N, C-alpha and C positions, 0 to 999 in steps of 0.2 A: 504492499500500499504505499502511493507516495501522498503524504500528508501537502497543506497548503503551505505553498511560501509566503515571505513574508508580504509582498507584493499583492500575492490573490487573498489573506487573511483581510490587507485592509481596503481591495475592493469590497469584498462582502461585506464587512462592513462597512463601509460607506453608502452601498447598493441597501444594505439594512434601515439604517437611520432615514431613509429615502420614504418608508414604510406608512412613518409617521406624521409625513407632508400632504399624505392623502387621508387619512383618518382623523381626525379630529378628534374624536371619542379616545381614540388610543392615547392623548396626551394627557389625559388624566392618571396623575402618580400611581393607583394601584391598577390602571390596566397599562402604563408600559410597565411596569415594572412584570409584571405576568408578562406580557409579549418579549421583556427582554430574558426573561428565565426560559419562554417555550425557544427563543433565538440560540441561543446557549445550549439544551440540549441537543435538540437539532446539530446545531456546527460540531458538536460531542460525537452526536448518530454518527454523520454520515464523515464524518473527518478520514482523510484518505480514499474517498469513493470519490471515486468520477465516471463522468457519463462519457456517452461514446464519442462524442466530438472532444475528450481530452478538457473540459471545464469540471470544475469541482464541482461536488453534486450539490452540494449547499446553494451553490445561485441557486438551480430548480424550483426551492421553496421558497427560497425570498422573492423570484419573481412572482411567483402563486397567491403571494401575501400581497402584492403590488397590485397585480391585478384584480385582486379578491375587493384590495379598499379603495382604489384609483378608476376601476370602469368600470365594478358592479355598485359600487357604491355601500360593501358588508364592512361593518365593526369590530371589534376587539376581539371576540370570539374567534368569529371568524378568521381574523389575520393568525388567531395562537392556530387553529384547525390549518391552514393552510402550511403555516412553517413546520408543525410537527406531520405534515398529511401519512409522508413514506417512513417515517420513523417503526411504527408496529409491523407494518409490511417488509421493510427491508433491515432493520436489523437486533438486535438483540430486546430491545425493549420490550415490553408488552401495555394491553390494554387497562391492567391495572393499574401500571406501572402510572400512565395518564391520567388515572381517574384519583390516585392518591397525587397526585403534583398538581393537576390543572381542572377535578372536577367530572361531576357525570357526564354532562352537557356537551362539555369537549371530547370525551371519551367515545358517548354516541357518533358525534360527528363524525368522526374520527373510524369509527368503527366501518361506519357507510362507506367509507371512502377505501377502503383496504381492501383488496382486492381477493380473489378467491384462487384458489390452487390446489390441485391433488387433488378436489373433490368431484367434480363432471366430468362425464364424456369431452375432449379435445374439441369437438366438434360442435359442442353447444354452450365451451366454456366462454366464449363473450356474451353474448344471451344470458347464462347465469348472472353473470357477472354485472350485466347491466341493470338486470331486472335488480339484484342485494341490493344497489345503489339510491335503485327507482324506492323500493319497500322503506327507506330512509324518510321520504315523503311522509308516510304518517308522522313520523317526529319533526323530524327538521326539514324545510327544505333547502336550507344553507348546503350541504350536503349536495346537491345537484348543481348549486351557484359555484363550489370553488370546484366541484369537477369539471364544470366546464372553464375552469380558470387555469385546472390543471390541464386538461386538453389545451387549449390554448395556448398557451408557452409549449407545449408539447411540440404543438406546431411550426410554431416560429424557430426552432431548434430543428426539424426534420432532416435538413440536409446533412446530417453526420446518422443518418440509418441508412445500410442498403435500400438496394430498390424495393425489393422485394414487400419490404417491412413499409415504406413509402405507401406503394399501392393499396397498404391493407389498412393500414392509419386515414388515408383517407377517405379512402372508402366507407370507411366505420364513421370518419366526422361528418362525411355529407349525407349520408344517409341517417345518421340519428342526430347527432351530435346539434349540429347545423338547426334543422327544425326544432329540437329542443331550446337554443338558445333566440328561436323566434319566439316559439310558442310561450314562455315566461318573458318575451317584451324583451330582451335583450341587441335589439338590433344591431347593433356597432358588432358585438360580437360576433354575433349569426353570421353579419356581411366578411368580415376578417376569417373567418372560419371556411367560410366557402371558397373565397378568391384560394385561401392558402392549402387545402386541398383539391381546388384545380390547378393549380399551380403543377403542383407533384403528379397529378392525372393526366393534365393533358398540357406539356411543356411549352409547343411550341406555338400553339392556338393562344395561351394563354399570354405569352410575351406578341403576341403578334395583335391581342386588342389592344393590349397595356402601352405597346409602341401607338398604335393608333390614335389612343388619347393622348399622349403625351405629345402629340404632333398636333392636336387638332386643341391643345389647353389654351392658347394668345388668341383663337379666332373664339372658344367658349365664352373667355373671360371677358373679349367685346362687348358680346352677343348680351350677356347678364348686366353690364353697365350700362346697355342700350337700355332695355328691357326698364333695369328697377330704377330709372331717374325719374319719369315722371310719380311713381306710387314713394318713393322714398319723399316728393317735394311737398306730396299730398300728406301724408302721414305726420310730416311733421308738422305740416302747418297743424294738424289735428290738434296736434299737441301727445300723440303717440310716443310712448318709450319702450324704442325696437329695434333690433339692425335684421339687415339681408342678408342671407348666403346664400350662394350656387351649390347646389348637393350631384356630383357627378356620378351615376350608377356603377355598381362593383362591378368589375371583371366579369366575377364569373352570370351578376344578373343579365347586363351584355349579350351573354355566349348564350343563356338560355334563351332571350328574348329573339336573338338570332334563331337561335332552333325550333323555337315554338311556331314560329311568325313566318320562318323558308326565308329572313332576307340577311342581305349583307350589311356589314356596321354603318355603311353610311345608310342605310334606311331604317335604325333605330333609332326611331323620333327620336323619346324621351331620357335618353342621353344622359341628360341633367334635369334638374330642379331647380326651384326657387324656394327657399326656404323663409317665411317671415316669424321672427320669433318677438313677444313682445311681452311689456311687464307688465302684471295685472299686480291691482292691490290686493283684491280677494277675488278666493275662485269665483264666484254670483256674478261676477263683473265679466269672465272670462267666454264665457259662449257669445253674448253682444256684441263683446270686442273683436270675435273671429268671423263675424258676422258683414260688423263695418270695415273689418279691412277688406273682405271679399266685394262689400259694394264699392271700394276704392279703387280695386284691381278690374273690377270690371267695367268698370266707369271709364277705362281706358281698351280694354281689350277683350274682345268677344269672348264669352265661355263657352265651350262643349257641353249641354245640357246632360249628354249620356254618359260625363265625366264626373261630375259631383261627387265626393266621397265624405258624409258628415257623419263623421268619426267624434265629432263632439258633442251630439243629439244621443248617438249609440256609440259608443265604445266601443272597441275591439275587444275578444277574448282574453287578448293578453295583456288589456289596461291601456293600449292606446289609443290618445285623442289626439285629434286633429281635425284642421278641415283641408280637404283639398280640393281644388279645382283646375280644368284644365283649358288654359288661354289658346287663341291663336293670337302668336307674339308677331313681332317684325317680321318683315319676310318672307311671311306665309309660314312660320315655324311655330308649331304645338310646345307648348312649354306650359308643364305640370306648378303649380303655384300649392304651397303648405304652409298650411297660418295656426300657427299655437304658441301657446303661453311659454313662460320660462319652466312652469310647470309641469307641463304636456312635454315640455323637452328633455326635462329630466329624465320623466318615465319613461318614454321614447330612446332614451339611450340607456340606462340604466336597469330600465325592467322591474323584477316582480320587485329588489329593494326598493326602488325610486317608491314602485307601488305602494306597497306599507309605511313608507315612510309620511306616504302624506295622508291617509289615510285615518279616518277618524273612528274614535267608537262608536258615532252615528251612524255610520253609513252601512248601511248593509252589506250581504256578501255579494265581493263582487263578480264578474266570471270565470276571474284567475281564481277565485276560491274555489268556486265550484268545476273548474278543467282539474283542478290536484283532488278535489273528493273523489270525479268521475275515475282517473287513476287508481287512487286507492280502492275503489271498485273491482279494477281488475287486477290487483294485487294479493286480492281475498284466497283464492285460490293458487296453494305454493305448489302443489302438486301439478299441475297443466304444465306443458312441456314448453320447456322456454324459447323455442327458434317458433313455435306458434303464437306464447305472447309477443314476441320481437314485431312478428304481423302484426297484432290485435293494438300491441303500442303507435306501430307510427298508424294506422288505422285514427290515430287520437291528435296526432298532431300535424290538424288539416291546417290551413294559411287562409285558403278562400272561404269564406264561409256565406250563409246566406241566411236571411230575417224570417222566419215564420210566426205566424200567430195563429192562439190556440183560438177556439171558438167563443171566450171571452174575453178576447182582447189578449192576454198577456204573451211576450215575445219570446222567445226560443230560439239560439244559433246552433247552426247545423252545418256541417258541408257542404260546400258546392256537392252537386249529384247528389244530394242524402234524397229517398224516397220518401213516400207516404208512410212505409214498413217503422222506418227511422224514426220518425217523428213518433211514430207512437208509443217506441221501445225509450225514446226522448220522455214521454209522460210518464211513463209508468212499465215495467216487466211485462205486468200481467196484462193492462192494455192491449201489448202489444202480439203476445201470445193468443189473444182472443180474439186479435182484431182479425174481421173478413173484408173489407174495404175501406175508401175513405171517402169523404166530401170534400175537393177543392178548389173555394169560394163558390160554395154549393152547388157544384159540378160533381155528380159519383164518378169514381175514378179505381184503378185496383191498387193493390200496395204496392205493388211497382215503379207506380206514376212518380217520375222525378220529381222535387219541388222548385219554385223559384222564390228569390226575395218577394216580401209581402205578401203572399201565397198567407187562405186563412185554413185552415185544416179540421175538420170533424172526423175523428175514428169513428166506423161503425163494429161492435165487437158482440160476439157470439158466444152464449156458454159452451158450446158443442164443440167450438175453432180450439186446435192443439199447434203448435207449430209444426212447418213444411221444409222436408231439406232444402227444396229446392228457394226454399228463402233465401240462403243465403249467396244465392248465385245475385242479386242482387239488392240486398242492403252495403251500407256504406260505412257505418260507426263501428265503432267497435264496442260501444255496450252492445248495440243490435244482438251483434255477430256474437257476442258472447255470452248474452240472454241465449241466442238459439240452440247455441254448442249445448250449453250447461241443460236446458231442457233431452237433450237426446244420451245427457251422461247416461241417466239411469237405461234407459231402452239399452244402451251398450254392454252398460254390467248382465242385463239378464239376457241377453244374446252370447257374452262370452262364456257363461255360468254353463249353457244351453249346448255351445258350443262344445267345451268341455264334456260334457256328458254325452254327445255322441259320439267324439272323438274315441273317447275310453271304450264305447260299446262295440264302435265298429271294429276296432283291433281287437278287442277280443274274439268276437268272432272267427277274427280270419287266425288265433292264437301271437298275437304278436303284443310286446306293451311299449309304452314310450321311452325311447331313449335318444341319445344323442345322432343317430345312425338313420333310427328310421323316422326321425323327424329330418333329417336334414333333404333326407329325397322327397319326402313330403313338400318342405319349403317350395323345393326346386318344381315339384311337378304340378303346383298351383300357384306361384310363381309369387309369394307373400315374404316377406321379411323378421316377421317378429309372430309369438306364440299370439300374441292380443288378437292381432291383424289374421292368423287362420282361426284362431276360434272364434272370430265375431262374424266373419263372414258364414264360417260352420251353421253355425246358429241362425243366422239370418237367411238360411237357404243359398248363397251365392255360390257359394264352395258345395257339390253333390259328393258324394265320398263312395260312389260306383265301384270305380276304379282302383280302389287305396287297396286290394289286394296286389294287386300286377305290380302298384305303384313301390311298395315296400319289397315286394319281391325282384323287382330290378336291381342284377347287378352293379355294383359303383364300377367304374375304370381303373384298373388297377392306376397305382398313380405310380410307376415305374413305366409303365406305358404310356401315360400321358402326360411326363415327363419329355421321354424322349420326343413325342409329338409334337411338343412346342417347341425343342432345341427343333427338330426336322424345322418347321415352320418357319423358327425367325433365320436359319439358315437358307434356307431358300428364298423367304420374302425381303432378309436383311435383319439386320439387328436394330430393334426400334431402342428408340434414342431415351436412356438411362434419367430418371426425373430427380434433380438436385435444385431444389430450392434456395440454394444461395446462389444461383445461375440462373441466369436468363434460359428459358424455353427455346430453343429453335425452331422455327415450323419452315420444314424444307420440303420440295419436292422428289421424288425419283424415289422412294421409300415405297417397295409393294405392301410392307406390315404398317404402316405408321400411327402411332398410339394418340392422337391426335384426332381432334373432332371441333370441326369449324363451326359456330356455335348461330343459329337462323335465329336467335330473336335479333340480330344485332348485325348480320354478317357480311363481319371483317373482311378486307382485302387485303394482299401488299402493300403498306405503306400506311396504312393504320397502326393506331397507338395499338396496342391489345396487352390482353392479361390472360393468364392461365388460371383454369380450375381443375382443380385433380376429381375426378369424378369418383364415383365407388366401383367400377371397371380398370381402377387406374393409367384413365385415360386421360389427358387436360384437353378441356373444352376450352377454345379459344375464343374468347371477348375481346369489343371493343371497351376499351378504358373507360366510355361515358356510358357503356351500356348500364341500365337500371337494372336489370338479373346479375350482372357481377357485381355492380354497388354492393346491393343487396349480400350475394356473396360474401364479400368483403368485407361485410359489416359482421355478421353470423358468423362465418366460417373462415376467417383470414387465415390460419393452419392449412387449409389447403391452396390456397392462392400464390400462384409465381409468375416472376415477373417473364416476359416473352418479346420473342423479336422473331421479321421476316429474315429469311435466306433467301438471294433473289431465286424469285418463279419465274420464269421464261418459256413453260409451255401450261403449266395446269392452269385454267379459268376458275373463275369465282363467281358465285352469283350477285349482284347488285339491284337496286332498285331504282331507278328516277321516276319526277314528277316532273310533269309539262301542263302550263300554260299558257291559254294569248288566245289571239283572232282567229277566229276559223274563216277558212278560204278554200275554195275548192284545190284540191291538188299537196295541199299541207301534210297531210298524210303519208303521200308517197313521199315525201322531200325530207320525212323524218328518218320513214324503214329505209329507204333507200341510201340515206346519210350511212347510218347503221350499220347495213348489212353488205353494201358493198364500197362505197370508202374507207367506213374505217375496220371491216371486216368485222363484223362483234356479232355470235352470237343470241338472237334474239329470243327467250322461253315463252313469254308475255306479254300481250300488248292489252291495253284498258284504255278507252278513248270514249269522251262522255261531252256531249255539243247542245250548246242550250243556248237560243237567243243571240246566235253570231260569238259566244264565247265559248274555246273548249279545255278540259284539263283531262291529267289522265294520267296512266303509270305506264311504265315497261322495265319488264325483267330480264336480265339478261346477265352474260358470262364474261368478265372479265378478267383482265393480268395481275392489274394493279391500280390504285391511286392516281399514278401520274397518266397511264390510259384513259382513266376515267373523268380524271378533270381536261383531259384535252376533248375528251368528247362530248362533255354537257357545253365548253367554248366554242367548239363548231354546232353543237345545236343552237346555241343563242346564235350565231349569225344568221337561220332562217328567217324569214320574212313573218313576221304574223308573232313567231314565239316571244313571248313579254316572261317566262321565267322558266328555268329548270333549277332542279334541285336534287340530290343524290336525299332518299328517303331508306328508312330500316322498317323490317320484318316486324311484325307482331305477334309471329311465332317464337315460342318460347323451348329453350334447348339447358338442361342442366346436364 
């Protein structure tokens, strides 16, 4: 172990002292003494330990404490817990030591932050770890906030990690931690987590957008000044205390908009927004001042009525309050204007911590509090599958919301695309289970009807109704899915019990007993992976045991014969590449027995940034790094993720899809297919074109060698007269 040099010790001490600049309560005598004691303990515990980058480990807990205090706005207990968050996990100190020295509350927080090891299967370790962290919501939400601070600092120092670890951590962050930060109102942290994840997952795209933002910075600043001058003049004349700032959209948000809208960087119209932040003496005056400022802005610039967002009257579920409008600015450019008070601004930047700071005892339960209650409900069943829980929790991190009303006018928030059945379960689980239909705005609709903001919904019920399995196909909220699944748990238990009885009876009739050899044959024959799955299917009648005797009597192939068969097939087809997680997996052609698959959920082709997932057959499934399926796998089964790279492909072709739009004319379809087939010598698999009122759109599936050839083809297609848009799209089919 290499102890800190005098210079490093001084750097650590100076960094630690900066904590007191950001935490006002920390300066009180008793609090300061406890924080210094925590620092001394952390320093002693981590002395001689260094991070992968070579930096002394003690810098990490200090940085986490600074983020907790400065960027989230947490107080003394959180600073102490941040300084000690890795002590129990990584050193000989125990939770009992922490309780004795700093009290039970800090010990509870640190327990929530301590990782699990050696308890769960490796593939569900991350999911279980995440669930354990969330279980502490029942006790103290500060655990989650400190965990986000810890994750943020780890992302800021991800350079020193090997590529496959970078992919795993970035994927996990983008899939779970960034949405969680958003749900807790930590917009600034959410934005940085997204950008850093994107930087490591798609470095070339990240730097391309970054350079375009930098090159257009002066032009953007000049436009903001021109736009703001008349507003500044008039608000000053009204005697308002305010300031105006430009807010540039984050790199990841710009990329996401480019992908969802299918437009280049230059066509993302809301790359920046104008933020007007004003001072209000009392909270009661804020709403009126927001609308007064809105009136001044719209005196100069025409608003888009479809883009007005009133989160002052109805705050977002994460506590966010502001008035947003989009107006037509100079030079025919749309500009988003965000209007909020100093109080609203602090809540927007520091989220949950600021939400509690401004919450008075007379306030009713806020939406953020209600959301935490929902999460606690999800956590009530500790025996549920960890990966399933991860999916359910992800569903609860919705960011796009709709506002729906009950028959007596009470407002309910739901995720976008929620159905009438989601609404029923939102009211009460018993109403959901007995629902047979709904009336939306007094119109009778099925339970699968998708709701929209402003709808008034009445649920129709029947005492004889019971939950249906097909309901799981259209509900969107975690609450609804959880209630429906719970309703089937008892039925599943009964099916398993019946299945056990049927199998034992059938085996006894043919003179066999359950043992490892017999069960392996049965598993293989009926394509099941666990006893519970087998018993359940037998009990429900989906597996018929009439061929059981033939199955158990079947001789398994001699293992030595099988070994030589495998050796022969390898020598004949070429040796499959061994999988070493420390090295990039090379995707090469010319191998008759490749041990990789191309995922059809994203259809990567040579030239795409890709990542590999090792499936149950020990094959590497190749995904694009931006693929949502890959993102989920990185967050839940990161130990099976490997980095991957293409070897030059000159023979093999890969499936790709493009979308085309344009002005319809006679002969345009001939021009498109002639260019692809004849001029570019590309083999098309499927063509789907629709034309309506002089405008056409469609897709073409074809086989191509690499990204370079694809980009060249897209460029040539754009030159055809009448075509206005050509872009690559992904398949929706999923493969693991």
